[in-house]
C-alpha positions as CSV (number, residue, x, y, z in Angstrom):
1,M,-55.1,25.0,52.3
2,S,-58.8,25.3,53.1
3,E,-61.3,26.7,50.6
4,H,-63.7,29.4,51.7
5,I,-67.1,28.4,50.3
6,T,-70.3,30.2,51.0
7,S,-73.5,31.4,49.4
8,I,-75.3,34.7,48.8
9,P,-78.0,34.1,51.5
10,V,-75.2,33.5,54.1
11,M,-73.4,36.6,53.0
12,L,-76.6,38.6,53.3
13,N,-77.1,37.4,56.8
14,Q,-73.4,38.3,57.7
15,N,-73.8,41.8,56.2
16,K,-77.2,42.8,57.7
17,H,-79.1,42.1,54.5
18,S,-77.3,44.8,52.5
19,Y,-77.5,44.0,48.8
20,S,-75.1,46.8,48.1
21,E,-72.4,45.5,50.4
22,V,-72.6,41.9,49.1
23,A,-72.6,43.2,45.5
24,R,-69.5,45.3,46.3
25,L,-67.7,42.3,47.9
26,L,-68.5,40.0,44.9
27,H,-68.0,42.8,42.2
28,V,-71.5,42.2,40.7
29,H,-74.6,44.2,40.3
30,R,-77.2,44.4,43.2
31,Y,-79.8,42.8,40.9
32,T,-77.6,39.7,40.7
33,V,-77.5,39.4,44.5
34,R,-81.3,40.0,44.7
35,R,-81.9,37.3,42.0
36,L,-80.0,34.7,43.9
37,E,-80.9,35.6,47.5
38,N,-83.5,32.7,47.7
39,D,-81.1,30.0,46.5
40,K,-80.4,28.6,49.9
41,D,-79.4,25.2,48.8
42,C,-76.9,26.5,46.2
43,H,-78.6,24.9,43.2
44,H,-77.8,27.8,40.9
45,H,-74.7,29.5,42.5
46,I,-71.8,29.2,44.9
47,V,-69.2,31.7,46.2
48,V,-65.7,30.3,46.3
49,R,-62.8,32.5,47.7
50,G,-64.9,35.6,47.0
51,R,-65.8,34.7,43.4
52,L,-69.4,34.2,42.4
53,M,-69.9,31.1,40.3
54,T,-73.3,30.5,38.6
55,E,-74.7,27.6,36.7
56,T,-74.5,27.7,32.9
57,R,-76.5,25.9,30.3
58,A,-74.8,24.0,27.5
59,A,-75.7,25.0,24.0
60,N,-77.4,22.3,22.0
């Protein structure tokens, strides 16, 4: 079984830079897509099988 892994910048390119379409596909708000659009190296997020996964910070 192959995992489908992508990122928001790639999804934006595939969907003609439509924040609304990418947000609809990921079930998130458009601002979330906008906030992560420049994370090209996936330091802060990744999309696996259509689910957006973001970094979390551990509580000290």
